[in-house]
All heavy atoms as a GROMACS GRO file, in nm:
protein
  628
    1MET      N    1   3.111  -4.058   1.958
    1MET     CA    2   3.088  -3.915   1.964
    1MET      C    3   3.110  -3.854   1.826
    1MET      O    4   3.198  -3.895   1.752
    1MET     CB    5   3.185  -3.850   2.061
    1MET     CG    6   3.161  -3.880   2.208
    1MET     SD    7   3.022  -3.788   2.270
    1MET     CE    8   2.939  -3.920   2.354
    2PRO      N    9   3.031  -3.754   1.793
    2PRO     CA   10   3.047  -3.687   1.663
    2PRO      C   11   3.172  -3.599   1.663
    2PRO      O   12   3.223  -3.560   1.769
    2PRO     CB   13   2.921  -3.603   1.652
    2PRO     CG   14   2.876  -3.582   1.790
    2PRO     CD   15   2.918  -3.702   1.868
    3SER      N   16   3.216  -3.566   1.546
    3SER     CA   17   3.332  -3.478   1.529
    3SER      C   18   3.282  -3.338   1.495
    3SER      O   19   3.164  -3.316   1.463
    3SER     CB   20   3.421  -3.529   1.417
    3SER     OG   21   3.355  -3.518   1.292
    4TRP      N   22   3.374  -3.243   1.498
    4TRP     CA   23   3.340  -3.107   1.457
    4TRP      C   24   3.298  -3.106   1.310
    4TRP      O   25   3.210  -3.030   1.270
    4TRP     CB   26   3.459  -3.014   1.481
    4TRP     CG   27   3.485  -2.993   1.626
    4TRP    CD1   28   3.589  -3.042   1.699
    4TRP    CD2   29   3.405  -2.919   1.719
    4TRP    NE1   30   3.578  -3.003   1.830
    4TRP    CE2   31   3.466  -2.926   1.845
    4TRP    CE3   32   3.286  -2.846   1.707
    4TRP    CZ2   33   3.414  -2.865   1.958
    4TRP    CZ3   34   3.236  -2.784   1.820
    4TRP    CH2   35   3.298  -2.793   1.943
    5ARG      N   36   3.360  -3.191   1.231
    5ARG     CA   37   3.324  -3.203   1.089
    5ARG      C   38   3.178  -3.249   1.074
    5ARG      O   39   3.105  -3.202   0.987
    5ARG     CB   40   3.420  -3.300   1.022
    5ARG     CG   41   3.413  -3.297   0.871
    5ARG     CD   42   3.527  -3.377   0.811
    5ARG     NE   43   3.653  -3.314   0.850
    5ARG     CZ   44   3.767  -3.378   0.869
    5ARG    NH1   45   3.775  -3.507   0.853
    5ARG    NH2   46   3.876  -3.314   0.905
    6ASP      N   47   3.136  -3.344   1.159
    6ASP     CA   48   2.998  -3.391   1.158
    6ASP      C   49   2.901  -3.279   1.193
    6ASP      O   50   2.795  -3.266   1.132
    6ASP     CB   51   2.977  -3.506   1.257
    6ASP     CG   52   3.050  -3.633   1.220
    6ASP    OD1   53   3.076  -3.654   1.099
    6ASP    OD2   54   3.081  -3.712   1.311
    7LEU      N   55   2.938  -3.197   1.291
    7LEU     CA   56   2.852  -3.086   1.330
    7LEU      C   57   2.837  -2.985   1.216
    7LEU      O   58   2.728  -2.937   1.189
    7LEU     CB   59   2.907  -3.018   1.456
    7LEU     CG   60   2.829  -2.898   1.508
    7LEU    CD1   61   2.683  -2.931   1.532
    7LEU    CD2   62   2.895  -2.844   1.635
    8ARG      N   63   2.946  -2.957   1.149
    8ARG     CA   64   2.938  -2.864   1.034
    8ARG      C   65   2.850  -2.923   0.924
    8ARG      O   66   2.765  -2.853   0.868
    8ARG     CB   67   3.078  -2.834   0.980
    8ARG     CG   68   3.072  -2.738   0.863
    8ARG     CD   69   3.208  -2.698   0.815
    8ARG     NE   70   3.193  -2.606   0.702
    8ARG     CZ   71   3.278  -2.596   0.604
    8ARG    NH1   72   3.389  -2.667   0.606
    8ARG    NH2   73   3.257  -2.513   0.506
    9ARG      N   74   2.867  -3.050   0.895
    9ARG     CA   75   2.786  -3.117   0.793
    9ARG      C   76   2.638  -3.111   0.831
    9ARG      O   77   2.552  -3.085   0.747
    9ARG     CB   78   2.831  -3.262   0.776
    9ARG     CG   79   2.762  -3.333   0.661
    9ARG     CD   80   2.812  -3.476   0.642
    9ARG     NE   81   2.955  -3.486   0.639
    9ARG     CZ   82   3.030  -3.560   0.722
    9ARG    NH1   83   2.971  -3.634   0.815
    9ARG    NH2   84   3.159  -3.564   0.711
   10PHE      N   85   2.606  -3.135   0.957
   10PHE     CA   86   2.468  -3.127   1.004
   10PHE      C   87   2.411  -2.989   0.976
   10PHE      O   88   2.301  -2.976   0.921
   10PHE     CB   89   2.459  -3.157   1.155
   10PHE     CG   90   2.325  -3.122   1.212
   10PHE    CD1   91   2.219  -3.211   1.202
   10PHE    CD2   92   2.303  -3.000   1.272
   10PHE    CE1   93   2.094  -3.178   1.251
   10PHE    CE2   94   2.179  -2.965   1.323
   10PHE     CZ   95   2.074  -3.054   1.312
   11CYS      N   96   2.483  -2.884   1.014
   11CYS     CA   97   2.434  -2.748   0.995
   11CYS      C   98   2.408  -2.718   0.848
   11CYS      O   99   2.306  -2.659   0.812
   11CYS     CB  100   2.532  -2.647   1.054
   11CYS     SG  101   2.540  -2.649   1.234
   12GLU      N  102   2.498  -2.760   0.763
   12GLU     CA  103   2.482  -2.735   0.619
   12GLU      C  104   2.362  -2.811   0.564
   12GLU      O  105   2.285  -2.757   0.485
   12GLU     CB  106   2.609  -2.775   0.545
   12GLU     CG  107   2.726  -2.683   0.576
   12GLU     CD  108   2.860  -2.735   0.526
   12GLU    OE1  109   2.872  -2.856   0.495
   12GLU    OE2  110   2.955  -2.653   0.521
   13ARG      N  111   2.343  -2.935   0.604
   13ARG     CA  112   2.232  -3.017   0.552
   13ARG      C  113   2.098  -2.981   0.612
   13ARG      O  114   1.995  -3.008   0.552
   13ARG     CB  115   2.262  -3.165   0.574
   13ARG     CG  116   2.377  -3.214   0.490
   13ARG     CD  117   2.404  -3.360   0.514
   13ARG     NE  118   2.513  -3.405   0.426
   13ARG     CZ  119   2.562  -3.526   0.430
   13ARG    NH1  120   2.514  -3.616   0.514
   13ARG    NH2  121   2.659  -3.561   0.347
   14ASP      N  122   2.099  -2.922   0.731
   14ASP     CA  123   1.974  -2.889   0.799
   14ASP      C  124   1.930  -2.745   0.774
   14ASP      O  125   1.836  -2.696   0.834
   14ASP     CB  126   1.989  -2.914   0.950
   14ASP     CG  127   1.855  -2.916   1.022
   14ASP    OD1  128   1.763  -2.986   0.974
   14ASP    OD2  129   1.844  -2.850   1.127
   15GLY      N  130   1.998  -2.676   0.685
   15GLY     CA  131   1.956  -2.542   0.645
   15GLY      C  132   1.999  -2.429   0.736
   15GLY      O  133   1.939  -2.322   0.735
   16TRP      N  134   2.105  -2.449   0.814
   16TRP     CA  135   2.158  -2.342   0.899
   16TRP      C  136   2.237  -2.245   0.811
   16TRP      O  137   2.302  -2.285   0.715
   16TRP     CB  138   2.247  -2.400   1.008
   16TRP     CG  139   2.171  -2.476   1.113
   16TRP    CD1  140   2.099  -2.590   1.095
   16TRP    CD2  141   2.162  -2.445   1.251
   16TRP    NE1  142   2.044  -2.632   1.213
   16TRP    CE2  143   2.082  -2.544   1.311
   16TRP    CE3  144   2.215  -2.344   1.330
   16TRP    CZ2  145   2.054  -2.543   1.447
   16TRP    CZ3  146   2.187  -2.343   1.465
   16TRP    CH2  147   2.106  -2.442   1.522
   17GLU      N  148   2.232  -2.119   0.846
   17GLU     CA  149   2.304  -2.014   0.772
   17GLU      C  150   2.442  -1.994   0.833
   17GLU      O  151   2.456  -1.971   0.952
   17GLU     CB  152   2.225  -1.884   0.781
   17GLU     CG  153   2.298  -1.765   0.724
   17GLU     CD  154   2.234  -1.632   0.763
   17GLU    OE1  155   2.137  -1.630   0.841
   17GLU    OE2  156   2.285  -1.530   0.713
   18LEU      N  157   2.545  -2.001   0.750
   18LEU     CA  158   2.681  -1.966   0.792
   18LEU      C  159   2.687  -1.814   0.786
   18LEU      O  160   2.685  -1.755   0.678
   18LEU     CB  161   2.785  -2.029   0.700
   18LEU     CG  162   2.930  -1.990   0.726
   18LEU    CD1  163   2.976  -2.040   0.863
   18LEU    CD2  164   3.020  -2.045   0.617
   19TYR      N  165   2.691  -1.749   0.903
   19TYR     CA  166   2.686  -1.603   0.903
   19TYR      C  167   2.820  -1.538   0.939
   19TYR      O  168   2.834  -1.417   0.924
   19TYR     CB  169   2.575  -1.550   0.995
   19TYR     CG  170   2.598  -1.568   1.142
   19TYR    CD1  171   2.653  -1.467   1.219
   19TYR    CD2  172   2.562  -1.687   1.206
   19TYR    CE1  173   2.674  -1.482   1.354
   19TYR    CE2  174   2.581  -1.703   1.342
   19TYR     CZ  175   2.637  -1.601   1.416
   19TYR     OH  176   2.656  -1.617   1.550
   20LYS      N  177   2.916  -1.618   0.983
   20LYS     CA  178   3.048  -1.561   1.013
   20LYS      C  179   3.150  -1.674   1.013
   20LYS      O  180   3.121  -1.785   1.055
   20LYS     CB  181   3.045  -1.495   1.151
   20LYS     CG  182   3.170  -1.422   1.190
   20LYS     CD  183   3.143  -1.333   1.310
   20LYS     CE  184   3.214  -1.379   1.432
   20LYS     NZ  185   3.196  -1.292   1.548
   21GLU      N  186   3.270  -1.643   0.962
   21GLU     CA  187   3.378  -1.741   0.962
   21GLU      C  188   3.506  -1.673   1.006
   21GLU      O  189   3.551  -1.578   0.944
   21GLU     CB  190   3.394  -1.802   0.822
   21GLU     CG  191   3.498  -1.910   0.816
   21GLU     CD  192   3.510  -1.975   0.680
   21GLU    OE1  193   3.422  -1.958   0.595
   21GLU    OE2  194   3.613  -2.041   0.658
   22THR      N  195   3.562  -1.724   1.115
   22THR     CA  196   3.691  -1.676   1.165
   22THR      C  197   3.775  -1.802   1.186
   22THR      O  198   3.787  -1.882   1.094
   22THR     CB  199   3.672  -1.597   1.296
   22THR    OG1  200   3.612  -1.682   1.394
   22THR    CG2  201   3.586  -1.475   1.277
   23ASP      N  202   3.825  -1.821   1.306
   23ASP     CA  203   3.890  -1.947   1.338
   23ASP      C  204   3.786  -2.054   1.371
   23ASP      O  205   3.820  -2.169   1.395
   23ASP     CB  206   3.990  -1.931   1.453
   23ASP     CG  207   3.926  -1.874   1.578
   23ASP    OD1  208   3.827  -1.800   1.566
   23ASP    OD2  209   3.977  -1.903   1.688
   24HIS      N  210   3.658  -2.015   1.371
   24HIS     CA  211   3.544  -2.105   1.387
   24HIS      C  212   3.440  -2.070   1.280
   24HIS      O  213   3.445  -1.964   1.220
   24HIS     CB  214   3.477  -2.086   1.524
   24HIS     CG  215   3.560  -2.134   1.638
   24HIS    ND1  216   3.667  -2.060   1.688
   24HIS    CD2  217   3.553  -2.246   1.712
   24HIS    CE1  218   3.721  -2.126   1.788
   24HIS    NE2  219   3.655  -2.239   1.805
   25TYR      N  220   3.346  -2.163   1.261
   25TYR     CA  221   3.229  -2.136   1.177
   25TYR      C  222   3.115  -2.099   1.271
   25TYR      O  223   3.092  -2.165   1.372
   25TYR     CB  224   3.188  -2.260   1.098
   25TYR     CG  225   3.294  -2.312   1.004
   25TYR    CD1  226   3.367  -2.426   1.036
   25TYR    CD2  227   3.320  -2.249   0.884
   25TYR    CE1  228   3.463  -2.476   0.950
   25TYR    CE2  229   3.418  -2.298   0.798
   25TYR     CZ  230   3.488  -2.411   0.831
   25TYR     OH  231   3.583  -2.461   0.746
   26PHE      N  232   3.038  -1.998   1.237
   26PHE     CA  233   2.924  -1.955   1.317
   26PHE      C  234   2.797  -1.975   1.233
   26PHE      O  235   2.784  -1.916   1.125
   26PHE     CB  236   2.938  -1.808   1.357
   26PHE     CG  237   3.052  -1.783   1.452
   26PHE    CD1  238   3.182  -1.769   1.406
   26PHE    CD2  239   3.029  -1.776   1.588
   26PHE    CE1  240   3.287  -1.746   1.492
   26PHE    CE2  241   3.134  -1.754   1.677
   26PHE     CZ  242   3.263  -1.739   1.629
   27PHE      N  243   2.708  -2.056   1.283
   27PHE     CA  244   2.584  -2.087   1.214
   27PHE      C  245   2.465  -2.039   1.295
   27PHE      O  246   2.470  -2.036   1.418
   27PHE     CB  247   2.569  -2.240   1.195
   27PHE     CG  248   2.660  -2.299   1.092
   27PHE    CD1  249   2.782  -2.353   1.130
   27PHE    CD2  250   2.624  -2.303   0.959
   27PHE    CE1  251   2.866  -2.409   1.037
   27PHE    CE2  252   2.708  -2.360   0.864
   27PHE     CZ  253   2.830  -2.413   0.903
   28ARG      N  254   2.354  -2.007   1.226
   28ARG     CA  255   2.230  -1.972   1.293
   28ARG      C  256   2.112  -2.022   1.210
   28ARG      O  257   2.121  -2.040   1.088
   28ARG     CB  258   2.221  -1.822   1.316
   28ARG     CG  259   2.213  -1.740   1.190
   28ARG     CD  260   2.214  -1.593   1.222
   28ARG     NE  261   2.232  -1.514   1.099
   28ARG     CZ  262   2.271  -1.390   1.097
   28ARG    NH1  263   2.296  -1.325   1.209
   28ARG    NH2  264   2.286  -1.326   0.982
   29LYS      N  265   2.001  -2.043   1.281
   29LYS     CA  266   1.879  -2.088   1.214
   29LYS      C  267   1.760  -2.042   1.295
   29LYS      O  268   1.757  -2.057   1.417
   29LYS     CB  269   1.877  -2.241   1.203
   29LYS     CG  270   1.757  -2.294   1.128
   29LYS     CD  271   1.762  -2.445   1.113
   29LYS     CE  272   1.645  -2.496   1.033
   29LYS     NZ  273   1.647  -2.641   1.021
   30ARG      N  274   1.661  -1.986   1.227
   30ARG     CA  275   1.539  -1.943   1.293
   30ARG      C  276   1.437  -2.056   1.282
   30ARG      O  277   1.410  -2.106   1.175
   30ARG     CB  278   1.484  -1.816   1.230
   30ARG     CG  279   1.367  -1.760   1.310
   30ARG     CD  280   1.334  -1.616   1.283
   30ARG     NE  281   1.443  -1.522   1.293
   30ARG     CZ  282   1.484  -1.463   1.406
   30ARG    NH1  283   1.428  -1.494   1.520
   30ARG    NH2  284   1.583  -1.375   1.404
   31GLY      N  285   1.383  -2.095   1.395
   31GLY     CA  286   1.283  -2.202   1.400
   31GLY      C  287   1.146  -2.152   1.361
   31GLY      O  288   1.121  -2.031   1.348
   32ASN      N  289   1.054  -2.245   1.343
   32ASN     CA  290   0.915  -2.211   1.309
   32ASN      C  291   0.849  -2.127   1.418
   32ASN      O  292   0.756  -2.052   1.390
   32ASN     CB  293   0.834  -2.338   1.285
   32ASN     CG  294   0.880  -2.411   1.161
   32ASN    OD1  295   0.938  -2.351   1.070
   32ASN    ND2  296   0.856  -2.540   1.157
   33ASP      N  297   0.897  -2.140   1.541
   33ASP     CA  298   0.842  -2.064   1.652
   33ASP      C  299   0.905  -1.925   1.665
   33ASP      O  300   0.874  -1.850   1.756
   33ASP     CB  301   0.861  -2.141   1.783
   33ASP     CG  302   1.008  -2.169   1.814
   33ASP    OD1  303   1.096  -2.134   1.734
   33ASP    OD2  304   1.033  -2.230   1.920
   34GLY      N  305   0.995  -1.891   1.573
   34GLY     CA  306   1.061  -1.761   1.576
   34GLY      C  307   1.188  -1.759   1.659
   34GLY      O  308   1.259  -1.658   1.662
   35ASN      N  309   1.219  -1.867   1.726
   35ASN     CA  310   1.337  -1.878   1.810
   35ASN      C  311   1.463  -1.884   1.723
   35ASN      O  312   1.471  -1.964   1.631
   35ASN     CB  313   1.325  -2.004   1.897
   35ASN     CG  314   1.441  -2.021   1.991
   35ASN    OD1  315   1.501  -1.925   2.036
   35ASN    ND2  316   1.472  -2.145   2.020
   36LEU      N  317   1.561  -1.799   1.752
   36LEU     CA  318   1.687  -1.799   1.678
   36LEU      C  319   1.788  -1.886   1.753
   36LEU      O  320   1.820  -1.859   1.868
   36LEU     CB  321   1.742  -1.658   1.663
   36LEU     CG  322   1.872  -1.644   1.583
   36LEU    CD1  323   1.851  -1.689   1.439
   36LEU    CD2  324   1.922  -1.501   1.588
   37ARG      N  325   1.834  -1.991   1.686
   37ARG     CA  326   1.933  -2.081   1.743
   37ARG      C  327   2.068  -2.051   1.680
   37ARG      O  328   2.075  -2.020   1.561
   37ARG     CB  329   1.895  -2.226   1.718
   37ARG     CG  330   1.767  -2.265   1.789
   37ARG     CD  331   1.724  -2.404   1.752
   37ARG     NE  332   1.660  -2.398   1.621
   37ARG     CZ  333   1.635  -2.503   1.546
   37ARG    NH1  334   1.670  -2.623   1.584
   37ARG    NH2  335   1.576  -2.490   1.430
   38LYS      N  336   2.175  -2.058   1.760
   38LYS     CA  337   2.309  -2.033   1.711
   38LYS      C  338   2.403  -2.140   1.763
   38LYS      O  339   2.384  -2.192   1.873
   38LYS     CB  340   2.360  -1.897   1.760
   38LYS     CG  341   2.285  -1.779   1.705
   38LYS     CD  342   2.346  -1.650   1.757
   38LYS     CE  343   2.274  -1.529   1.704
   38LYS     NZ  344   2.335  -1.404   1.753
   39THR      N  345   2.506  -2.169   1.684
   39THR     CA  346   2.610  -2.260   1.728
   39THR      C  347   2.742  -2.219   1.666
   39THR      O  348   2.746  -2.157   1.559
   39THR     CB  349   2.575  -2.408   1.696
   39THR    OG1  350   2.666  -2.493   1.764
   39THR    CG2  351   2.578  -2.437   1.547
   40LYS      N  352   2.849  -2.254   1.735
   40LYS     CA  353   2.985  -2.225   1.689
   40LYS      C  354   3.054  -2.358   1.666
   40LYS      O  355   3.052  -2.445   1.753
   40LYS     CB  356   3.058  -2.142   1.795
   40LYS     CG  357   3.202  -2.111   1.761
   40LYS     CD  358   3.262  -2.014   1.861
   40LYS     CE  359   3.302  -2.085   1.987
   40LYS     NZ  360   3.382  -2.001   2.079
   41VAL      N  361   3.116  -2.375   1.549
   41VAL     CA  362   3.179  -2.501   1.511
   41VAL      C  363   3.328  -2.480   1.492
   41VAL      O  364   3.370  -2.397   1.412
   41VAL     CB  365   3.116  -2.556   1.381
   41VAL    CG1  366   3.180  -2.689   1.343
   41VAL    CG2  367   2.965  -2.570   1.393
   42SER      N  368   3.406  -2.556   1.565
   42SER     CA  369   3.551  -2.549   1.553
   42SER      C  370   3.596  -2.597   1.415
   42SER      O  371   3.534  -2.685   1.356
   42SER     CB  372   3.616  -2.637   1.660
   42SER     OG  373   3.755  -2.646   1.640
   43LYS      N  374   3.705  -2.543   1.366
   43LYS     CA  375   3.763  -2.591   1.241
   43LYS      C  376   3.853  -2.712   1.264
   43LYS      O  377   3.909  -2.765   1.170
   43LYS     CB  378   3.840  -2.480   1.171
   43LYS     CG  379   3.747  -2.373   1.116
   43LYS     CD  380   3.821  -2.273   1.030
   43LYS     CE  381   3.725  -2.175   0.968
   43LYS     NZ  382   3.792  -2.078   0.881
   44GLY      N  383   3.864  -2.756   1.388
   44GLY     CA  384   3.941  -2.875   1.420
   44GLY      C  385   3.871  -3.000   1.367
   44GLY      O  386   3.755  -2.997   1.328
   45SER      N  387   3.942  -3.112   1.370
   45SER     CA  388   3.885  -3.236   1.317
   45SER      C  389   3.855  -3.338   1.425
   45SER      O  390   3.812  -3.448   1.395
   45SER     CB  391   3.979  -3.296   1.213
   45SER     OG  392   4.104  -3.323   1.274
   46GLY      N  393   3.878  -3.303   1.551
   46GLY     CA  394   3.859  -3.398   1.659
   46GLY      C  395   3.714  -3.422   1.695
   46GLY      O  396   3.622  -3.362   1.639
   47GLU      N  397   3.695  -3.511   1.792
   47GLU     CA  398   3.560  -3.543   1.839
   47GLU      C  399   3.514  -3.441   1.943
   47GLU      O  400   3.595  -3.377   2.010
   47GLU     CB  401   3.558  -3.682   1.901
   47GLU     CG  402   3.575  -3.792   1.800
   47GLU     CD  403   3.558  -3.930   1.861
   47GLU    OE1  404   3.552  -3.942   1.985
   47GLU    OE2  405   3.551  -4.026   1.784
   48ILE      N  406   3.383  -3.431   1.958
   48ILE     CA  407   3.322  -3.346   2.060
   48ILE      C  408   3.281  -3.439   2.173
   48ILE      O  409   3.199  -3.527   2.154
   48ILE     CB  410   3.199  -3.272   2.005
   48ILE    CG1  411   3.231  -3.201   1.873
   48ILE    CG2  412   3.146  -3.174   2.108
   48ILE    CD1  413   3.110  -3.149   1.799
   49TYR      N  414   3.336  -3.419   2.289
   49TYR     CA  415   3.317  -3.513   2.398
   49TYR      C  416   3.213  -3.470   2.500
   49TYR      O  417   3.194  -3.351   2.525
   49TYR     CB  418   3.450  -3.538   2.471
   49TYR     CG  419   3.548  -3.613   2.387
   49TYR    CD1  420   3.654  -3.547   2.326
   49TYR    CD2  421   3.534  -3.749   2.366
   49TYR    CE1  422   3.745  -3.616   2.247
   49TYR    CE2  423   3.624  -3.819   2.288
   49TYR     CZ  424   3.729  -3.752   2.229
   49TYR     OH  425   3.818  -3.821   2.151
   50GLY      N  426   3.150  -3.570   2.561
   50GLY     CA  427   3.068  -3.563   2.680
   50GLY      C  428   2.978  -3.444   2.698
   50GLY      O  429   2.886  -3.421   2.620
   51HIS      N  430   3.005  -3.369   2.804
   51HIS     CA  431   2.918  -3.260   2.843
   51HIS      C  432   2.906  -3.154   2.734
   51HIS      O  433   2.797  -3.099   2.712
   51HIS     CB  434   2.970  -3.197   2.974
   51HIS     CG  435   2.881  -3.092   3.028
   51HIS    ND1  436   2.896  -2.960   2.998
   51HIS    CD2  437   2.772  -3.101   3.108
   51HIS    CE1  438   2.801  -2.890   3.058
   51HIS    NE2  439   2.725  -2.974   3.126
   52LEU      N  440   3.015  -3.123   2.668
   52LEU     CA  441   3.011  -3.023   2.561
   52LEU      C  442   2.917  -3.067   2.450
   52LEU      O  443   2.836  -2.988   2.401
   52LEU     CB  444   3.152  -2.997   2.505
   52LEU     CG  445   3.160  -2.898   2.389
   52LEU    CD1  446   3.104  -2.762   2.428
   52LEU    CD2  447   3.304  -2.885   2.342
   53TRP      N  448   2.924  -3.194   2.410
   53TRP     CA  449   2.836  -3.242   2.304
   53TRP      C  450   2.690  -3.236   2.346
   53TRP      O  451   2.603  -3.192   2.272
   53TRP     CB  452   2.874  -3.385   2.262
   53TRP     CG  453   2.771  -3.444   2.171
   53TRP    CD1  454   2.700  -3.558   2.190
   53TRP    CD2  455   2.725  -3.390   2.046
   53TRP    NE1  456   2.612  -3.578   2.086
   53TRP    CE2  457   2.626  -3.476   1.997
   53TRP    CE3  458   2.756  -3.277   1.972
   53TRP    CZ2  459   2.559  -3.454   1.877
   53TRP    CZ3  460   2.690  -3.254   1.853
   53TRP    CH2  461   2.593  -3.342   1.807
   54ARG      N  462   2.659  -3.278   2.468
   54ARG     CA  463   2.521  -3.273   2.518
   54ARG      C  464   2.469  -3.130   2.521
   54ARG      O  465   2.354  -3.103   2.487
   54ARG     CB  466   2.510  -3.338   2.654
   54ARG     CG  467   2.518  -3.490   2.649
   54ARG     CD  468   2.487  -3.555   2.782
   54ARG     NE  469   2.578  -3.514   2.889
   54ARG     CZ  470   2.696  -3.570   2.913
   54ARG    NH1  471   2.738  -3.669   2.837
   54ARG    NH2  472   2.772  -3.526   3.011
   55ASP      N  473   2.555  -3.037   2.560
   55ASP     CA  474   2.517  -2.896   2.564
   55ASP      C  475   2.487  -2.843   2.424
   55ASP      O  476   2.387  -2.774   2.403
   55ASP     CB  477   2.627  -2.814   2.630
   55ASP     CG  478   2.587  -2.670   2.654
   55ASP    OD1  479   2.480  -2.649   2.717
   55ASP    OD2  480   2.660  -2.580   2.610
   56ILE      N  481   2.572  -2.873   2.328
   56ILE     CA  482   2.550  -2.829   2.189
   56ILE      C  483   2.420  -2.887   2.136
   56ILE      O  484   2.338  -2.817   2.077
   56ILE     CB  485   2.669  -2.868   2.099
   56ILE    CG1  486   2.792  -2.788   2.138
   56ILE    CG2  487   2.636  -2.849   1.952
   56ILE    CD1  488   2.922  -2.835   2.074
   57LEU      N  489   2.400  -3.017   2.155
   57LEU     CA  490   2.282  -3.085   2.103
   57LEU      C  491   2.153  -3.030   2.164
   57LEU      O  492   2.058  -2.999   2.091
   57LEU     CB  493   2.294  -3.235   2.131
   57LEU     CG  494   2.196  -3.328   2.064
   57LEU    CD1  495   2.215  -3.326   1.914
   57LEU    CD2  496   2.214  -3.469   2.117
   58ASN      N  497   2.150  -3.015   2.295
   58ASN     CA  498   2.027  -2.977   2.364
   58ASN      C  499   2.002  -2.827   2.371
   58ASN      O  500   1.888  -2.784   2.353
   58ASN     CB  501   2.028  -3.033   2.507
   58ASN     CG  502   2.029  -3.184   2.508
   58ASN    OD1  503   1.966  -3.247   2.424
   58ASN    ND2  504   2.101  -3.242   2.602
   59ARG      N  505   2.104  -2.747   2.392
   59ARG     CA  506   2.084  -2.603   2.412
   59ARG      C  507   2.101  -2.522   2.285
   59ARG      O  508   2.032  -2.421   2.266
   59ARG     CB  509   2.180  -2.552   2.519
   59ARG     CG  510   2.154  -2.617   2.654
   59ARG     CD  511   2.251  -2.571   2.756
   59ARG     NE  512   2.192  -2.455   2.822
   59ARG     CZ  513   2.258  -2.375   2.902
   59ARG    NH1  514   2.385  -2.395   2.926
   59ARG    NH2  515   2.199  -2.273   2.960
   60GLN      N  516   2.194  -2.562   2.197
   60GLN     CA  517   2.219  -2.482   2.078
   60GLN      C  518   2.139  -2.534   1.959
   60GLN      O  519   2.066  -2.459   1.895
   60GLN     CB  520   2.368  -2.481   2.047
   60GLN     CG  521   2.449  -2.412   2.155
   60GLN     CD  522   2.598  -2.418   2.131
   60GLN    OE1  523   2.645  -2.446   2.021
   60GLN    NE2  524   2.676  -2.390   2.234
   61LEU      N  525   2.154  -2.663   1.926
   61LEU     CA  526   2.083  -2.718   1.811
   61LEU      C  527   1.936  -2.744   1.842
   61LEU      O  528   1.851  -2.732   1.754
   61LEU     CB  529   2.148  -2.849   1.765
   61LEU     CG  530   2.296  -2.842   1.728
   61LEU    CD1  531   2.345  -2.980   1.686
   61LEU    CD2  532   2.323  -2.740   1.620
   62GLN      N  533   1.908  -2.786   1.964
   62GLN     CA  534   1.773  -2.817   2.010
   62GLN      C  535   1.709  -2.927   1.925
   62GLN      O  536   1.596  -2.916   1.878
   62GLN     CB  537   1.685  -2.692   2.015
   62GLN     CG  538   1.737  -2.588   2.109
   62GLN     CD  539   1.656  -2.460   2.109
   62GLN    OE1  540   1.547  -2.454   2.055
   62GLN    NE2  541   1.712  -2.357   2.169
   63VAL      N  542   1.785  -3.036   1.903
   63VAL     CA  543   1.736  -3.153   1.829
   63VAL      C  544   1.775  -3.280   1.905
   63VAL      O  545   1.860  -3.278   1.993
   63VAL     CB  546   1.793  -3.158   1.685
   63VAL    CG1  547   1.750  -3.037   1.604
   63VAL    CG2  548   1.944  -3.173   1.684
   64SER      N  549   1.714  -3.391   1.866
   64SER     CA  550   1.747  -3.520   1.927
   64SER      C  551   1.871  -3.579   1.860
   64SER      O  552   1.909  -3.539   1.750
   64SER     CB  553   1.629  -3.616   1.911
   64SER     OG  554   1.613  -3.650   1.774
   65LYS      N  555   1.932  -3.678   1.927
   65LYS     CA  556   2.046  -3.748   1.868
   65LYS      C  557   2.006  -3.816   1.738
   65LYS      O  558   2.083  -3.817   1.642
   65LYS     CB  559   2.098  -3.856   1.963
   65LYS     CG  560   2.181  -3.807   2.075
   65LYS     CD  561   2.236  -3.927   2.151
   65LYS     CE  562   2.270  -3.890   2.292
   65LYS     NZ  563   2.317  -4.004   2.368
   66GLU      N  564   1.886  -3.873   1.735
   66GLU     CA  565   1.838  -3.943   1.615
   66GLU      C  566   1.824  -3.847   1.497
   66GLU      O  567   1.865  -3.878   1.386
   66GLU     CB  568   1.703  -4.011   1.643
   66GLU     CG  569   1.712  -4.125   1.741
   66GLU     CD  570   1.719  -4.081   1.888
   66GLU    OE1  571   1.686  -3.962   1.920
   66GLU    OE2  572   1.763  -4.162   1.970
   67TYR      N  573   1.769  -3.728   1.523
   67TYR     CA  574   1.755  -3.629   1.417
   67TYR      C  575   1.892  -3.587   1.366
   67TYR      O  576   1.916  -3.580   1.245
   67TYR     CB  577   1.678  -3.507   1.469
   67TYR     CG  578   1.652  -3.403   1.363
   67TYR    CD1  579   1.542  -3.414   1.280
   67TYR    CD2  580   1.736  -3.293   1.346
   67TYR    CE1  581   1.517  -3.319   1.182
   67TYR    CE2  582   1.714  -3.199   1.248
   67TYR     CZ  583   1.604  -3.212   1.167
   67TYR     OH  584   1.580  -3.120   1.069
   68PHE      N  585   1.984  -3.560   1.457
   68PHE     CA  586   2.121  -3.523   1.419
   68PHE      C  587   2.184  -3.631   1.334
   68PHE      O  588   2.239  -3.603   1.227
   68PHE     CB  589   2.204  -3.497   1.545
   68PHE     CG  590   2.346  -3.459   1.514
   68PHE    CD1  591   2.380  -3.328   1.491
   68PHE    CD2  592   2.446  -3.555   1.505
   68PHE    CE1  593   2.511  -3.291   1.461
   68PHE    CE2  594   2.577  -3.521   1.475
   68PHE     CZ  595   2.609  -3.388   1.452
   69ASN      N  596   2.177  -3.756   1.380
   69ASN     CA  597   2.241  -3.867   1.309
   69ASN      C  598   2.182  -3.889   1.169
   69ASN      O  599   2.252  -3.931   1.077
   69ASN     CB  600   2.233  -3.995   1.390
   69ASN     CG  601   2.323  -3.990   1.511
   69ASN    OD1  602   2.424  -3.920   1.513
   69ASN    ND2  603   2.286  -4.063   1.614
   70ASN      N  604   2.054  -3.859   1.151
   70ASN     CA  605   1.991  -3.875   1.020
   70ASN      C  606   2.036  -3.768   0.920
   70ASN      O  607   2.021  -3.786   0.800
   70ASN     CB  608   1.839  -3.874   1.032
   70ASN     CG  609   1.786  -4.002   1.090
   70ASN    OD1  610   1.847  -4.108   1.075
   70ASN    ND2  611   1.674  -3.992   1.158
   71LYS      N  612   2.089  -3.658   0.970
   71LYS     CA  613   2.130  -3.547   0.881
   71LYS      C  614   2.277  -3.554   0.843
   71LYS      O  615   2.319  -3.489   0.747
   71LYS     CB  616   2.104  -3.413   0.949
   71LYS     CG  617   1.959  -3.378   0.963
   71LYS     CD  618   1.899  -3.342   0.831
   71LYS     CE  619   1.756  -3.297   0.846
   71LYS     NZ  620   1.703  -3.245   0.721
   72ILE      N  621   2.360  -3.628   0.919
   72ILE     CA  622   2.503  -3.629   0.887
   72ILE      C  623   2.541  -3.737   0.793
   72ILE      O  624   2.502  -3.810   0.734
   72ILE     CB  625   2.594  -3.638   1.011
   72ILE    CG1  626   2.565  -3.762   1.094
   72ILE    CG2  627   2.579  -3.513   1.094
   72ILE    CD1  628   2.668  -3.785   1.204
   0.00000   0.00000   0.00000
C-alpha cells in the first residue's frame, strides 16, 4: 500500500496545485474535460489502507494504479 508521502509525491509530480495547507495538504487539478479533482493528503507518514486507498485512487485522483505507480 502507498503511504501519505507517496500520495503527496504523486500530486506534485502529476501537476496538482497545492491550494491550502493546514494539518493536511489540499491539492486540486482540472482535467482536460473541465472536471475539477481534489484530494486531501495527511501529513502523517503511515500507509493508506484498503478501502480508503481505493476511494482516493478511483474517486479523487481518477487514475489507475499503474499510472499512480509510474509517477511516484
